[in-house]
C-alpha positions as CSV (number, residue, x, y, z in Angstrom):
1,M,0.8,15.8,10.7
2,S,0.4,11.7,11.1
3,H,-0.7,9.4,8.0
4,L,-3.4,7.6,10.0
5,I,-6.4,8.3,11.6
6,S,-9.0,6.5,14.3
7,A,-12.0,5.6,14.2
8,T,-13.3,7.7,16.2
9,E,-11.6,10.7,14.9
10,L,-13.1,9.6,11.4
11,A,-16.5,10.1,13.0
12,H,-15.7,13.4,13.8
13,E,-14.8,14.5,10.9
14,I,-16.9,12.9,8.2
15,E,-18.7,15.5,7.1
16,D,-15.4,17.2,6.1
17,V,-13.9,14.2,4.3
18,V,-14.1,12.4,1.7
19,V,-14.2,8.7,2.4
20,I,-12.7,5.3,0.0
21,D,-13.5,2.1,0.1
22,V,-10.6,-0.2,-1.2
23,R,-11.2,-3.6,0.8
24,W,-9.4,-6.5,-1.2
25,T,-7.9,-9.6,-0.4
26,L,-4.1,-10.6,-1.9
27,T,-5.0,-14.1,-2.4
28,T,-7.8,-14.5,-4.3
29,A,-7.2,-10.7,-6.6
30,G,-9.3,-10.9,-9.7
31,S,-12.8,-11.3,-10.8
32,D,-13.5,-12.7,-7.6
33,Q,-12.3,-9.9,-5.9
34,P,-14.7,-10.2,-2.0
35,G,-14.6,-6.1,-2.0
36,P,-17.7,-5.1,-3.5
37,A,-19.5,-7.9,-2.0
38,E,-17.7,-6.6,1.8
39,Y,-19.0,-3.2,0.7
40,A,-22.8,-3.5,-0.6
41,A,-23.2,-5.2,2.7
42,G,-22.1,-1.9,4.5
43,H,-19.9,0.8,4.8
44,V,-18.8,3.0,6.8
45,P,-21.1,5.9,5.0
46,G,-21.0,8.0,2.6
47,A,-17.8,5.8,1.5
48,H,-17.0,5.8,-2.4
49,F,-15.9,2.0,-3.6
50,V,-12.3,2.1,-5.1
51,D,-11.0,-1.4,-7.0
52,L,-7.1,-2.0,-6.6
53,D,-7.2,-4.0,-9.1
54,T,-8.6,-2.0,-12.1
55,E,-8.1,1.1,-10.9
56,L,-5.4,1.9,-8.2
57,A,-3.2,-0.8,-11.0
58,A,-2.9,-1.2,-14.5
59,P,-3.1,-4.6,-16.2
60,P,-0.9,-7.2,-15.3
61,G,2.4,-7.2,-18.0
62,E,5.7,-6.3,-18.4
63,G,5.2,-4.3,-15.0
64,G,4.3,-6.7,-12.8
65,R,1.2,-8.6,-11.4
66,H,0.1,-4.4,-10.3
67,P,1.9,-2.1,-11.8
68,L,1.1,1.9,-11.3
69,P,-2.2,2.9,-12.6
70,D,-2.4,5.2,-15.9
71,P,-2.9,9.1,-13.8
72,A,-5.8,9.7,-15.7
73,V,-7.6,6.6,-14.4
74,V,-6.6,7.9,-10.9
75,E,-8.2,11.2,-12.0
76,G,-11.2,9.9,-13.1
77,V,-11.6,8.0,-9.6
78,L,-10.9,10.8,-8.0
79,R,-12.7,13.1,-9.1
80,R,-16.2,10.7,-9.1
81,C,-15.4,10.5,-5.0
82,G,-15.9,14.4,-5.5
83,V,-12.0,15.4,-4.9
84,S,-10.9,18.5,-5.8
85,E,-7.2,20.2,-4.9
86,R,-7.8,20.5,-1.2
87,T,-10.0,17.8,-0.5
88,R,-8.6,15.7,2.2
89,V,-9.2,12.1,2.1
90,V,-9.0,8.8,4.0
91,V,-9.2,5.3,3.1
92,Y,-9.5,2.1,4.3
93,D,-9.9,-1.7,4.1
94,G,-10.7,-4.7,5.6
95,K,-8.5,-4.5,8.8
96,E,-4.6,-4.6,8.1
97,S,-4.5,-1.3,5.8
98,Y,-2.6,-3.6,2.9
99,A,-4.6,-2.4,-0.1
100,A,-5.2,0.7,1.6
101,G,-1.6,1.6,2.0
102,R,-1.7,1.1,-1.4
103,A,-4.7,3.4,-2.7
104,W,-2.6,6.3,0.4
105,W,0.8,5.9,-2.4
106,V,-1.2,6.1,-5.2
107,F,-3.3,9.0,-4.4
108,R,-0.2,10.8,-3.0
109,W,2.1,9.5,-6.4
110,V,-0.6,12.1,-8.7
111,G,-0.2,14.7,-6.1
112,L,-3.6,14.4,-3.5
113,R,-1.7,16.6,-0.5
114,D,-4.3,15.0,2.4
115,V,-4.8,11.0,2.7
116,R,-4.7,9.4,5.5
117,V,-5.7,5.8,6.4
118,L,-8.6,4.7,8.8
119,D,-6.4,2.8,11.5
120,G,-7.6,-1.2,12.0
121,G,-10.2,-0.6,9.0
122,F,-13.5,-1.0,8.8
123,A,-13.0,-3.7,11.5
124,A,-11.8,-0.7,13.6
125,W,-15.0,1.0,12.4
126,V,-17.3,-1.8,14.1
127,A,-15.6,-2.6,16.8
128,A,-16.0,0.7,17.6
129,G,-19.9,0.7,17.2
130,L,-20.5,3.2,14.8
131,P,-22.9,3.2,11.7
132,V,-23.0,1.2,8.9
133,S,-24.9,2.1,5.7
134,T,-25.8,0.1,2.6
135,E,-26.3,3.3,0.6
136,V,-23.8,4.0,-2.2
137,P,-23.4,7.8,-2.7
138,E,-23.9,9.1,-6.3
139,P,-21.0,10.1,-8.4
140,H,-20.0,13.0,-7.9
141,H,-17.8,16.3,-9.8
142,G,-14.7,16.3,-8.5
143,N,-11.8,19.1,-10.4
144,F,-8.6,16.9,-8.6
145,V,-6.1,17.4,-11.4
146,A,-3.0,14.2,-11.5
147,R,0.7,15.4,-11.4
148,P,2.2,12.0,-11.1
149,G,5.8,11.5,-9.9
150,S,4.9,13.0,-6.6
151,M,6.3,9.7,-4.2
152,P,9.6,8.4,-4.5
153,T,10.3,5.5,-7.0
154,V,12.5,3.5,-8.2
155,D,13.2,0.5,-10.8
156,A,14.6,-2.2,-11.1
157,V,18.4,-1.2,-11.7
158,G,17.7,1.5,-9.0
159,A,16.8,-1.2,-7.1
160,A,19.9,-3.2,-7.2
161,E,22.0,0.1,-6.8
162,L,20.3,0.6,-2.9
163,A,20.9,-3.1,-2.2
164,R,24.3,-2.1,-2.4
165,T,24.5,1.5,-1.6
166,G,21.8,1.6,1.3
167,L,18.5,-0.4,2.5
168,L,16.3,-1.9,-0.4
169,I,13.4,-3.8,2.1
170,D,11.7,-7.2,0.8
171,A,8.5,-6.4,2.5
172,R,7.1,-10.3,1.8
173,A,6.5,-13.3,4.2
174,P,10.1,-14.9,5.6
175,E,9.1,-18.2,3.8
176,R,9.0,-16.2,0.1
177,Y,11.9,-14.0,0.5
178,A,14.1,-17.0,1.2
179,G,12.5,-18.9,-1.8
180,E,11.3,-21.8,0.4
181,Q,7.7,-21.3,-0.5
182,E,6.4,-18.9,-3.6
183,P,2.5,-19.2,-3.7
184,I,2.6,-16.4,-6.1
185,D,5.1,-16.0,-8.7
186,P,7.0,-19.1,-10.8
187,V,10.1,-18.1,-9.0
188,A,10.8,-18.2,-5.3
189,G,14.1,-16.2,-3.8
190,H,14.8,-12.5,-3.4
191,I,17.0,-9.7,-4.6
192,P,20.3,-10.1,-4.3
193,G,21.4,-7.7,-0.8
194,A,17.7,-6.8,0.2
195,A,16.8,-7.3,3.6
196,N,13.7,-8.9,4.3
197,S,10.7,-7.2,7.0
198,P,6.9,-8.2,6.2
199,T,5.6,-6.0,6.4
200,T,3.0,-7.4,9.5
201,G,6.0,-6.8,11.7
202,W,4.5,-3.3,11.4
203,L,0.9,-4.2,12.8
204,A,-0.8,-4.6,16.3
205,E,-2.6,-8.5,16.7
206,D,-6.1,-6.6,15.4
207,G,-5.1,-5.3,12.7
208,S,-3.8,-1.6,13.4
209,F,-0.6,-0.1,13.2
210,R,1.5,-1.0,16.5
211,P,2.8,1.5,18.9
212,D,6.2,0.9,18.9
213,L,7.0,1.8,15.4
214,A,10.1,3.2,16.4
215,D,11.2,-0.3,18.2
216,H,10.6,-1.4,15.2
217,W,12.7,0.3,12.7
218,A,15.5,-0.2,14.8
219,T,15.4,-3.8,14.8
220,V,14.3,-4.1,11.2
221,Q,18.0,-1.8,10.4
222,G,20.0,-3.5,13.0
223,E,23.9,-3.1,12.9
224,R,23.6,-1.0,9.2
225,R,21.9,2.2,10.7
226,V,20.5,3.5,7.0
227,Q,22.7,5.9,5.8
228,G,21.9,6.0,2.6
229,D,18.0,5.6,0.3
230,V,16.1,3.2,1.9
231,A,13.7,1.3,-1.0
232,V,10.9,-0.6,0.0
233,Y,9.3,-4.3,-2.5
234,C,7.0,-7.0,-2.4
235,G,5.4,-9.3,-5.0
236,S,4.0,-7.2,-6.7
237,G,4.2,-3.2,-4.3
238,V,1.3,-3.6,-2.7
239,T,2.3,-4.9,1.1
240,A,5.7,-2.9,0.0
241,A,3.4,1.2,-0.1
242,H,2.3,-0.6,3.6
243,H,5.6,-0.4,4.1
244,V,6.3,3.0,3.3
245,L,3.0,4.0,5.0
246,A,4.7,2.9,8.0
247,L,8.4,4.7,7.2
248,A,6.3,8.3,6.5
249,E,4.6,7.3,10.1
250,L,8.6,7.7,11.2
251,G,9.1,10.3,8.7
252,V,11.5,8.4,6.5
253,D,11.1,9.1,3.3
254,A,11.8,5.2,1.1
255,A,10.9,5.0,-2.6
256,L,8.3,2.0,-3.9
257,Y,9.9,-0.2,-6.6
258,P,6.1,-0.3,-8.2
259,G,7.2,-3.6,-10.3
260,S,8.4,-5.3,-6.9
261,W,9.5,-9.4,-7.7
262,S,6.9,-10.0,-9.9
263,E,8.6,-7.6,-12.4
264,W,12.6,-8.7,-11.4
265,I,11.7,-11.9,-12.2
266,R,10.2,-11.1,-16.0
267,D,13.6,-10.3,-16.9
268,P,15.7,-14.0,-17.0
269,S,19.3,-11.9,-16.8
270,R,18.7,-10.2,-13.0
271,P,20.3,-12.4,-10.1
272,V,17.8,-14.9,-7.9
273,A,19.3,-14.9,-4.3
274,T,17.7,-17.4,-1.1
275,G,18.2,-18.3,1.4
276,S,16.8,-16.1,5.1
277,E,19.8,-13.5,5.4
278,P,21.4,-10.8,2.7
279,D,23.4,-12.0,-0.1
């Protein structure tokens, strides 16, 4: 079963699913996030708003800029949205599904089985001429019980090992991977041995996932044709989750390095590589 759903499909199923809006922007993380204002201005009817910074991540610290959230927090979020064990959930963000990919991953990590992402986000919903609401649904009382650990992860040690024995993917932009630019974190570069595959490469111009995912994956692998495990990291574990989602569409069970680059560089003894090719 696909992990994605189209706007038209969601419109047909909307009475049978819980819809969650997670609009968020990487470059404005924090108190000035536009997500709540965008949600208030209009959202998919019946959608609940969930905040990525405070509900899908723990506070920044030793674990990076977006450490894994407390499972109890996620459990409370899902219960507030009316989610129980067998509830079907659809998540969306503005367009490219970066934040929605993080929500998809976190919800599956705590054991929610049926989570899909609205392909193309709210922009696709609007483009399809579907109704928009400003009504905020009342909190519900679901009984979902979190079971953290239901999605594979690696830590810094595991990421370094996979860079040698499997495929460790850096999902950031090429200039950040190469160490030529670093607009967010205090150290530029990448984990030695990691291969660069920007998560933007999985998307079509309209923000939906491109139709030739298998062909793109073949290009990402290149001559390596991975036989071992695959893991993905980015700056703080948000766009990397989007990359994991794209691979899941192909049946590839990739692990997430939740701390990602923002955690890796907190230990000055960890090596840093630069340049546009894997070391």
